[in-house]
C-alpha positions in Angstrom: 91.3 76.3 114.6 91.4 72.8 116.8 92.0 70.9 113.6 95.0 73.3 112.7 96.5 72.9 115.7 96.5 68.4 115.4 98.0 68.7 111.8 95.0 68.9 109.1 95.8 72.0 107.0 93.0 74.5 106.6 93.0 76.7 103.4 92.2 79.5 104.8 94.2 79.8 108.5 93.3 82.6 111.0 96.0 84.9 111.5 95.6 88.4 113.4 98.1 90.9 112.0 98.8 94.2 113.5 101.2 97.0 111.9 103.9 97.4 114.3 104.9 101.4 114.5 108.3 102.2 113.4 110.9 102.6 116.0 113.4 105.4 115.4 116.7 106.1 117.2 120.2 104.9 117.1 121.4 101.6 117.6 123.1 100.6 120.6 127.1 100.2 120.4 128.0 96.7 120.1 129.8 96.6 123.5 126.4 97.6 125.1 124.3 95.1 123.3 124.8 91.7 125.1 123.7 93.7 128.3 120.4 94.2 126.7 120.0 90.8 125.3 120.8 89.3 128.7 118.2 91.1 130.3 115.5 89.9 127.5 116.8 86.1 128.1 116.4 86.4 131.9 112.9 87.7 131.5 112.2 84.5 129.2 113.8 82.5 131.6 111.6 83.6 134.8 108.8 81.3 136.1 106.1 83.7 135.2 106.8 84.0 131.5 105.0 81.9 129.3 106.3 81.8 125.8 104.8 81.1 122.2 105.8 77.6 122.8 104.3 77.1 126.0 101.0 78.5 124.4 101.5 76.1 121.4 101.8 73.2 124.0 98.7 74.8 125.7 96.7 74.7 122.4 97.6 71.0 121.7 96.6 69.7 125.3 93.6 71.4 124.9 92.8 70.3 121.3 93.7 66.4 122.4 96.5 66.6 120.2 99.3 64.3 120.9 100.8 66.0 123.9 104.8 66.9 124.2 106.8 64.8 126.3 108.2 67.9 128.4 106.5 68.7 131.2 108.7 71.9 132.1 108.7 75.3 130.0 109.2 75.3 126.3 113.0 75.6 125.7 114.5 78.8 124.5 116.6 78.6 121.1 117.9 81.6 119.7 118.0 82.1 116.1 121.6 83.5 114.9 120.3 84.0 111.2 120.3 87.8 111.7 118.3 88.3 108.3 121.1 89.6 106.5 120.8 93.3 107.8 122.6 92.8 111.2 126.4 91.6 112.2 126.3 88.2 113.9 126.1 88.2 117.4 129.3 87.9 119.5 130.4 84.3 120.1 131.8 84.7 123.5 128.3 86.4 124.7 126.6 83.4 122.8 128.7 81.1 124.9 128.2 82.8 128.2 124.4 82.7 127.7 124.5 78.8 126.8 126.7 78.4 129.9 124.4 80.4 132.2 121.5 78.9 131.1 119.8 81.3 129.7 119.4 79.5 126.2 118.9 75.7 125.7 120.6 76.3 122.4 121.2 78.1 119.1 119.9 77.3 115.5 121.5 78.9 112.5 118.7 78.2 110.2 117.0 80.9 108.7 113.5 79.5 109.6 112.8 77.1 113.2 111.1 74.7 111.1 114.5 73.9 110.0 116.1 73.3 113.4 116.9 70.4 114.9 114.9 70.2 117.9 112.3 67.6 118.8 110.0 69.3 121.3 107.6 72.1 121.0 110.5 75.2 121.6 110.1 79.1 121.2 112.4 80.2 118.8 113.7 83.8 119.5 115.0 86.5 117.0 116.5 89.5 118.8 116.8 92.4 116.6 119.5 95.3 117.6 118.6 97.6 120.6 117.6 100.9 119.6 118.2 103.8 122.0 114.8 106.0 121.8 115.6 108.2 124.8 118.2 108.6 127.7 118.7 105.3 129.3 115.6 103.7 127.4 116.3 101.3 124.7 113.6 99.3 122.6 114.5 95.8 121.0 111.9 93.6 118.5 111.8 90.4 119.9 109.9 87.6 117.7 109.3 84.7 119.2 108.1 81.3 117.6 106.7 78.2 118.8 106.7 75.0 117.1 108.0 71.8 116.9 110.4 71.5 113.8 110.4 67.5 114.3 106.3 67.6 113.6 106.6 70.0 110.9 108.9 67.6 108.9 105.8 64.9 109.2 102.8 67.1 108.8 101.6 70.8 108.3 101.1 71.6 112.1 100.1 74.7 113.9 102.5 77.4 114.5 102.2 80.3 116.8 104.4 83.7 116.1 104.2 86.7 118.4 106.5 90.1 117.9 107.0 92.3 120.7 108.8 95.4 121.4 110.6 94.9 124.5 111.1 98.1 126.3 114.4 98.4 128.6 115.8 101.2 130.9 119.5 101.0 132.3 119.3 100.9 136.2 122.6 100.7 137.9 124.5 99.7 134.7 122.3 97.0 134.2 118.8 96.7 131.6 115.8 95.7 133.1 112.8 95.2 130.8 110.0 97.8 131.7 107.2 95.9 129.4 106.8 93.9 126.2 104.3 95.2 124.2 102.6 93.1 121.7 102.8 94.3 118.2 101.4 91.4 116.1 100.4 87.7 116.4 100.1 85.3 113.6 98.8 81.9 113.9 99.9 79.8 111.1 101.3 76.5 110.1 105.0 75.1 109.0 104.4 75.6 105.5 103.2 79.4 105.7 106.2 80.3 108.2 108.4 78.5 105.5 107.5 80.9 103.1 108.7 84.0 105.4 111.7 85.5 105.3 
């Protein structure tokens, strides 16, 4: 695992895969979705919230790999490719989220390895909110931590974490109750490039 973090590809990389349960319910109306996504982005910007990019940086430091030059939390970038089964994000909402500092940027590439960043970054993919009961919604959040510039040079360590964000509506504002881990993948750049 340590050699993998520094870029030496392994024949059989370690991967832990848990099958995520199916979420049932109706999707939230389009007008209500930005409030849910804002709540998730606020959670990820909180000082206490370590992201997959932060974990990748930690592994690189512990394994003696070339350290990242950025000392703050890993930037959060939203992958705007919605995998062909969801409508595009509203551009007004994206602009507002960027202006508010909830996102460091966006990337329209299908895979984060094709994004233009040059530091370890956390790439988020947010599915549409599903109302499961009353004022409760669930959003599948996929976060991938990697440095795309390193991926172009060598096959380095990548972490991907799929979680279910469970939110409730309190006084017309959504709040995350919990993030339930569903799956964690430890892989390399070349392996995630093959995923859709």
